Structure formats: C-alpha cells, structure tokens
C-alpha positions as CSV (number, residue, x, y, z in Angstrom):
1,M,123.9,8.8,5.1
2,G,120.5,9.2,3.6
3,R,116.7,9.6,5.3
4,P,115.3,7.0,6.7
5,D,112.4,5.3,4.8
6,R,109.1,6.7,6.4
7,A,107.2,4.3,4.6
8,H,108.4,2.0,7.9
9,H,107.5,4.7,10.0
10,R,103.3,5.0,9.8
11,T,101.5,6.2,12.6
12,P,99.1,4.0,13.8
13,A,95.2,5.0,13.5
14,T,95.1,5.3,17.4
15,S,97.8,7.3,18.0
16,T,99.0,8.8,21.3
17,P,97.6,12.2,20.0
18,L,94.6,11.1,18.9
19,V,93.9,8.7,22.0
20,A,95.1,11.3,24.7
21,G,92.4,13.8,22.4
22,V,89.6,11.5,23.0
23,A,90.1,11.3,27.1
24,V,90.3,15.1,27.0
25,L,86.9,15.1,25.4
26,A,85.6,12.7,27.4
27,L,87.0,13.8,30.9
28,L,85.6,17.5,29.6
29,V,81.9,16.1,29.4
30,L,81.7,13.9,32.7
31,T,83.3,16.5,34.4
32,G,80.5,19.2,32.7
33,C,77.9,16.9,34.4
34,T,78.9,16.6,37.5
35,S,80.0,20.0,37.5
36,T,76.2,20.9,36.0
37,R,74.7,18.8,38.5
38,E,76.4,20.3,41.6
39,Q,75.4,23.9,40.4
40,A,71.5,22.6,39.9
41,R,72.4,21.0,43.8
42,E,73.4,24.3,45.1
43,G,70.7,26.3,43.5
44,S,68.0,24.5,44.8
45,V,69.6,24.3,48.2
46,T,70.0,28.3,48.5
47,R,66.8,28.6,47.3
48,V,65.3,26.5,49.7
49,R,67.0,28.2,52.4
50,A,66.0,31.6,51.1
51,M,62.6,30.7,50.7
52,A,62.8,29.7,54.7
53,E,64.1,32.6,55.8
54,T,61.4,34.7,53.9
55,L,58.7,32.7,55.5
56,R,60.0,32.9,59.2
57,E,60.4,37.2,58.6
58,D,56.8,36.5,56.8
59,L,55.6,34.6,59.6
60,A,57.5,37.3,62.7
61,G,55.2,39.7,61.2
62,A,51.7,38.1,61.2
63,G,52.4,37.1,64.9
64,R,53.5,40.1,66.2
65,G,51.1,42.7,68.1
66,S,48.7,39.1,69.6
67,S,48.9,36.1,71.3
68,G,46.7,33.4,71.5
69,E,43.6,32.3,68.8
70,A,44.2,35.8,67.2
71,Q,47.9,35.2,66.9
72,L,47.2,31.6,65.0
73,E,44.5,32.8,62.8
74,A,47.3,35.6,61.6
75,V,49.7,32.9,61.0
76,R,47.3,31.0,59.3
77,A,47.1,34.0,57.1
78,A,50.2,34.7,56.7
79,L,50.9,31.2,55.3
80,P,51.9,30.6,51.7
81,D,50.1,26.9,49.8
82,L,52.7,25.5,51.4
83,P,52.4,21.6,53.6
84,L,53.3,23.7,56.9
85,T,50.7,23.4,59.9
86,P,50.6,26.0,62.9
87,R,49.5,25.0,66.1
88,P,48.8,26.4,69.6
89,D,51.9,26.3,71.4
90,G,51.4,27.5,75.1
91,E,50.4,31.5,74.0
92,G,52.4,31.4,71.1
93,V,52.4,29.3,67.9
94,T,54.8,26.6,66.2
95,V,54.7,26.0,62.6
96,T,56.0,22.7,61.5
97,G,56.3,21.1,58.2
98,A,58.6,20.8,54.7
99,M,59.1,22.9,51.3
100,T,61.0,22.5,48.6
101,A,62.8,24.3,46.1
102,T,63.9,23.3,42.5
103,S,66.7,24.7,40.3
104,E,67.6,23.8,36.7
105,T,71.1,24.3,34.9
106,G,73.0,23.7,31.7
107,G,71.3,22.4,28.5
108,G,71.7,20.2,25.5
109,L,73.4,17.3,27.0
110,S,74.3,18.3,30.1
111,Y,70.7,19.6,31.4
112,E,70.5,18.9,35.0
113,S,67.5,19.6,37.6
114,F,67.6,18.9,42.0
115,V,65.1,19.4,44.3
116,A,66.0,19.6,47.9
117,R,63.8,19.6,50.5
118,L,63.8,21.3,53.9
119,C,62.3,20.3,57.0
120,L,61.8,23.1,59.6
121,S,59.9,24.0,62.6
122,Y,58.9,27.9,63.4
123,R,58.5,28.8,66.8
124,I,56.0,32.4,67.0
125,A,56.3,33.9,70.3
126,P,53.3,36.0,71.8
127,G,53.4,39.3,71.4
128,S,57.0,40.5,69.8
129,G,56.5,38.2,67.0
130,E,60.2,36.8,67.3
131,T,60.1,34.0,65.4
132,E,62.8,31.3,65.6
133,V,63.5,28.6,63.5
134,A,65.0,25.5,63.1
135,D,65.5,21.9,61.2
136,A,63.1,19.6,62.3
137,P,62.2,16.0,61.7
138,C,60.0,15.5,58.4
139,P,56.4,14.9,58.8
140,A,55.7,11.0,58.3
141,D,53.6,11.7,55.4
142,L,54.9,13.7,53.1
143,A,52.4,13.2,50.3
144,A,51.7,16.7,50.1
145,V,55.6,17.2,49.5
146,A,57.2,16.8,45.9
147,P,59.3,14.2,45.6
148,A,63.3,15.4,46.5
149,D,66.8,14.4,45.5
150,E,67.4,15.2,48.7
151,T,66.8,16.9,52.1
152,V,68.8,19.2,53.5
153,R,69.6,21.2,56.5
154,L,68.5,24.8,57.4
155,R,72.4,25.8,58.2
156,E,75.3,23.4,57.1
C-alpha cells in the first residue's frame, strides 16, 4: 500500500481552524467591548453614589447646631456647584436635585464612557444635623444636569 496522494486533499482557504480562529477573535473583541461598557457603567454608578454619601456627610456637618433660617444658610454654603435646591422644611432643611458622574474605561478600539444620574432628596434635621438621603423623582427641568446614559437609584 502506498501513501495516499496528498494533492487531492488540499485544505481549502476557509478551513475549520481558520474559521474557528476568526470566530474566537470576533467573540473576544465583542466581549471586550461589552466588558468595557459595563466597567464604565459600574465606575460611574459607584462614583455618583459615593458623591451622594459624601454630600450627605457634608450637609450633616453644615446643618448641625442650627435650625430655621440659620440652618438653611449653613446648608446653602456647604452645597457644591451642583443643581441642588435647598428649602425650609419645618425647622429643618430639605435639599433636592440631581447629580451625575462620568466614568471612562478602555482605550483604542474598546474605549467607553458612561454617565450615571442620581436624583435625591436630603432631609437635614434641625439642631442635630442628622441627614437622611433617599431616592427622589428627578426634577422636571434637567437642563442644568448633564445628559446621562442612565438614571440609577441610590441603592439597588
């Protein structure tokens, strides 16, 4: 018995290993993009929630030891340049509004950016300054708030 003639068994240009390799490469590229997008989303959501907690602490400090108009003025002075509105609420103060955070991940072909919006209400108790923060409806006029990819909640 002789060796089979290899000339009759040529491998076509679209061989199974080549097609599988191209499919794996395409899957890696698509998965990498999805992963990068999700990383950007997670980063901005984490960042906006951290901003909300830091602001809660700042408002509690500003509102401690006062009430009424004095507390309202102290809270106004502690507010960063965000579209948040303080208003009297009995002897305490309520601050409402929205904040956004952006996160960017990747680079080159898999660069992603994501903006998360969080709409909140802070209730600052008179005297103690104890501050509660909760999700709130987003303000009707979001012109002062950066456009967002998604509005998220304070807690999932």
